[in-house]
C-alpha positions, 0 to 999 in steps of 0.5 A: 192695334194700328188703325187704318190711315185713309190718306196713306199711300198703302191701299186700305185692303193692304193696311187691313191685311198687315194689321191682321197679320200683326195681330196673329204674330202678336198672339191676339188672334191665335191658331184656330181663333175665329176672326170678326165678320166682314161687317164687324171689321168694316165697322171697326176700321171704318172701311167698306165691306168689299175692301175687307172682303179683298183683304180676307180673300188674300189672307186665305190665299196666302195661308194665314186664314181659312174659311169654313163654310157656314161658320166663318173665317179662322186663323189657320195653322202656321204657314211652313216656308220651305227653301226650294233651293236647298234639298231637305227631307220632309222630316228635316223641314218639320224639325226646323220649325219645331213640329212633331212629324210622322208618316202613315203608310197608305199603300205599297206595291212592286211592278215593272215600270214603263220605258220612260220611268225605267229610263228616268231611274237609269234601270234596265227594261224588265227591272222592277220598282217599288211604289210606296205612298205615305201620308205625312203629318206635322203636329198630328195634322195631315199635310202631304201625300208622298209617292216614292218610286224606287228601283228594287235593286236599290233595296231588295227587301224594302217592303219588309221594313218599317216604311214610315222611316224610309230615309232612315232605312236608306242611311242604315244601308249607306245610301244618302240622298243629296240633291234633287231635280224638281218642278212645282205647280198648283193642282186641285185636290182629287177626291182621294187626296181630299179624303186623306188630307181632310179637305174639300175636293178641288182645294188647291194643293202644291205638287212637287214632282221630281227625282232624288239622287244619291251622293254618287249621282245615281237616281234613288227615287222618283217622287211625287208629293202633294202639299196642303196649299194653305200651309206651305210656301216655297222660297227660291233664292235667284241670282242673275247669271254673270253673262246676262249681267254683262249683256244687260250692262252693255245694252245700258251703255248703248242706250 
């Protein structure tokens, strides 16, 4: 275990964070283990309790630890890092991490959508849509709630099928999702969402709101997914557009 270096250029709380993360990665702290108290960590590393508190708060925020009221702080389940630049299904993401995955049907219904939703799905007014809500699990833990809105004409008898394997059903019909447009934002868990995910109301969730397209560029599904915020992080690989690079280069030469 690496001790805290008082004269290091790294802030003390960052050093403590890195030390705890390394111990988690090495298996010294395993999933579900209770970590030492603020007092014990303060004594062990010879740093102040406010410094320890800051380190632990950030580790909780980043998903490495979870606080249980009245019980202490524990190592959380592994954080799932998704690539937001690549279209993958929930099942594909879980398989990349070697997690078992499943789905539970929460509700299903059919109705005529309002005009804005019909326009989004490129269907005529009066056409109906299916709305399917499923709870998604990884290693038997509920991690996400997915609401799918799908034009009835895409798969007229869809509600008669096993809706726990939605994209497999599409594949059998020769329908393949290939890309999506999406937005991400942090939202507090509603009472209903908290009950499904076994968390407290108001805890942070990551909302993905988007539209999935087929290989012939037709809207397939309007999607809303709320992910357990403490278990998911999304990475985005960005590059500067060439025009901007040239523009900035010209500015540099004039300055």
